[in-house]
C-alpha positions in Angstrom: 6.4 3.4 20.4 5.2 6.4 18.5 2.6 5.7 15.9 1.1 7.9 13.2 -1.7 7.3 10.6 -3.9 9.4 8.5 -6.0 9.5 5.3 -6.1 12.1 2.7 -8.0 12.5 -0.5 -6.1 12.4 -3.8 -7.2 13.3 -7.3 -8.0 9.7 -8.0 -9.2 8.3 -4.6 -7.6 8.2 -1.3 -4.2 7.7 0.4 -3.8 6.0 3.7 -0.5 6.3 5.4 0.8 5.0 8.5 4.2 4.4 10.3 5.8 3.5 13.7 8.8 5.4 15.2 9.7 7.1 11.7 10.8 3.8 10.5 7.9 1.6 9.3 6.2 3.6 6.5 3.1 2.2 4.6 1.0 3.8 2.1 -2.3 2.4 0.7 -3.5 4.1 -2.3 -7.4 3.3 -2.9 -8.0 4.1 -6.5 -11.6 5.0 -7.4 -11.0 5.8 -11.1 -10.7 2.9 -13.6 -7.0 2.1 -14.6 -5.4 4.3 -12.2 -4.1 1.8 -9.8 -2.3 0.0 -12.3 -0.6 3.1 -13.6 0.5 4.0 -10.0 1.9 0.6 -9.3 3.8 0.8 -12.5 5.1 4.3 -11.6 6.2 3.4 -8.1 7.8 0.3 -9.2 9.6 2.0 -12.0 10.9 4.7 -9.4 12.6 1.8 -7.3 14.0 0.1 -10.4 15.4 3.3 -11.8 17.0 3.6 -8.3 19.0 0.4 -9.1 17.3 -1.8 -6.7 17.2 -5.3 -7.2 13.6 -6.5 -7.8 11.4 -9.5 -7.9 7.9 -10.0 -9.4 5.5 -12.2 -7.8 1.6 -13.2 -7.9 -0.3 -13.7 -4.8 -3.9 -14.8 -3.6 -5.0 -13.8 -0.1 -7.4 -15.9 1.9 -10.4 -13.9 0.9 -9.8 -14.8 -2.7 -8.2 -11.4 -3.7 -5.7 -11.7 -6.1 -2.8 -9.4 -7.0 0.8 -8.9 -8.2 3.7 -7.5 -6.4 7.3 -6.5 -6.6 9.7 -6.7 -3.8 12.8 -4.6 -3.9 16.1 -4.9 -2.1 19.3 -2.8 -1.9 22.4 -2.8 0.5 24.3 0.2 1.3 27.3 0.4 3.7 26.1 -3.0 5.2 22.4 -1.6 5.9 19.7 -3.6 4.0 16.7 -1.8 2.7 13.7 -3.6 1.5 10.4 -2.2 -0.2 7.3 -3.6 -1.8 4.7 -2.5 -4.2 1.5 -4.5 -4.6 -1.6 -3.9 -6.6 -4.6 -5.8 -5.4 -8.2 -5.6 -4.7 -9.5 -4.7 -1.3 -13.3 -4.6 -0.8 -14.6 -3.0 -4.0 -11.5 -1.0 -4.7 -8.3 -1.5 -6.6 -5.3 -0.7 -4.2 -1.7 -0.1 -4.4 0.0 -1.0 -1.3 3.6 0.4 -0.8 5.8 -0.3 2.2 9.3 0.2 3.1 11.4 -1.6 5.6 14.7 0.5 6.2 16.4 -2.4 8.1 15.3 -5.1 5.8 13.0 -7.9 7.2 9.9 -6.8 5.3 8.0 -9.7 6.6 8.4 -8.6 10.3 7.4 -5.1 9.2 4.2 -6.2 7.4 3.1 -8.2 10.5 3.8 -5.2 12.7 1.8 -2.9 10.5 -1.2 -5.4 10.3 -1.0 -5.9 14.1 -0.9 -2.1 14.9 -3.3 -0.7 12.1 -5.6 -3.6 11.2 -8.6 -1.9 12.9 -7.4 1.4 11.5 -7.5 0.1 7.8 -10.9 -1.6 8.3 -12.3 1.5 9.7 -10.9 3.6 6.7 -12.2 1.2 4.2 -15.6 1.4 5.7 -15.5 5.3 5.5 -14.4 5.1 1.9 -17.3 2.7 1.1 -19.8 4.9 2.6 -18.3 8.1 0.7 -18.5 6.1 -2.5 -22.2 5.2 -1.9 -23.0 8.7 -1.2 -21.2 10.0 -4.1 -23.1 7.5 -6.3 -26.5 8.5 -4.8 -25.7 12.2 -5.4 -24.8 11.7 -9.0 -27.8 9.7 -9.9 
């Protein structure tokens, strides 16, 4: 099983990307500037809606008390089911947009797989981001 993951800086924060076997694609956009996460989640969702995918809006609350909203998208082409999701939530001190694609459907299974394979990687990256943010805050005083 081939895995890939990396983190890059964007104009508004950071983007963490990971995948398995060219199939599972997961992006987490960590938005540092105010209001950017909301705008990004809206843009990503509109892109899916404009592609004619069926969608559903939902609210969620995680075990740690973080709340958010999300969209799930589905499309079926030539008997191949495609699912995707876009979630806007709060992780640590940051507003994040979580985007995931499941080319063969079964989004729940993909989400578990991502969590299993990359949980430590995400934790590590969020720690790095927090350290960077603290450093930037100190330097800008």
